[in-house]
matplotlib code that plots the C-alpha trace (Angstrom):
import matplotlib.pyplot as plt

x = [0.0, 1.3, 1.9, -1.1, -3.3, -2.6, -4.6, -8.4, -11.3, -14.4, -17.1, -17.5, -13.8, -12.0, -15.0, -14.3, -10.7, -8.0, -6.4, -3.8, -5.4, -5.8, -5.5, -7.5, -4.5, -5.4, -2.9, -3.0, -1.6, 1.3, 2.2, 1.6, 3.8, 6.7, 6.2, 6.4, 9.8, 9.2, 11.4, 10.0, 11.1, 9.2, 6.1, 6.4, 6.6, 4.0, 1.3, 2.4, 3.0, 5.4, 7.8, 5.7, 2.6, 4.4, 5.7, 2.1, 0.8, 3.5, 2.8, -0.9, -0.3, 2.0, -0.6, -3.1, -0.7, 0.2, -3.5, -4.3, -4.3, -2.8, -3.6, -1.8, -4.1, -4.2, -2.1, -4.2, -2.8]
y = [0.0, 3.5, 6.1, 8.0, 5.7, 8.4, 10.8, 10.9, 12.6, 13.1, 15.6, 16.3, 17.2, 20.2, 20.9, 17.7, 18.6, 15.9, 15.9, 13.9, 11.0, 11.5, 15.3, 18.2, 19.4, 19.7, 18.4, 21.9, 23.4, 21.0, 21.5, 25.3, 25.6, 23.7, 25.8, 29.0, 28.0, 26.2, 23.2, 19.7, 20.0, 23.3, 21.8, 18.9, 21.1, 23.7, 21.1, 18.2, 15.8, 13.0, 13.0, 10.2, 12.4, 15.1, 12.6, 11.2, 14.7, 15.3, 11.9, 12.6, 16.0, 14.3, 11.7, 14.5, 16.4, 13.3, 12.5, 16.0, 17.1, 20.4, 22.5, 25.6, 28.6, 30.6, 33.8, 37.0, 39.8]
z = [0.0, -0.8, 1.8, 0.4, 2.6, 5.3, 3.3, 4.0, 2.4, 4.5, 3.7, 7.4, 7.9, 6.4, 4.1, 2.2, 1.3, 1.6, 5.0, 7.0, 8.8, 12.5, 12.2, 10.7, 8.6, 4.9, 2.3, 0.8, 4.0, 4.0, 0.4, 0.6, 3.6, 1.9, -1.3, 0.8, 2.1, 5.4, 6.0, 6.6, 10.2, 10.6, 9.1, 11.5, 14.5, 13.4, 12.6, 14.8, 11.8, 11.1, 8.2, 6.8, 7.0, 5.0, 2.4, 2.0, 1.4, -1.3, -2.8, -2.9, -4.6, -7.1, -7.9, -8.6, -10.9, -12.8, -13.5, -14.6, -18.3, -19.2, -22.3, -23.5, -23.5, -26.7, -26.6, -26.4, -28.6]

ax = plt.figure().add_subplot(projection="3d")
ax.plot(x, y, z, "-o")
ax.set_aspect("equal")
plt.show()
């Protein structure tokens, strides 16, 4: 089983957004915090997560991006 089993989706928690199992921390908060420059250690401390939780959030986000189709928008003159 992949590490993404740590990610849950429940319409009654976090407004249905994917979150880390056993917490109320959305995946978007983890990914956004890392993208904003926080270290893994800082995210762990700030949100009381394990390294595995953070890796699961990143793996989940990666899976979503890989499944998505992207199309170039026409240039506006």
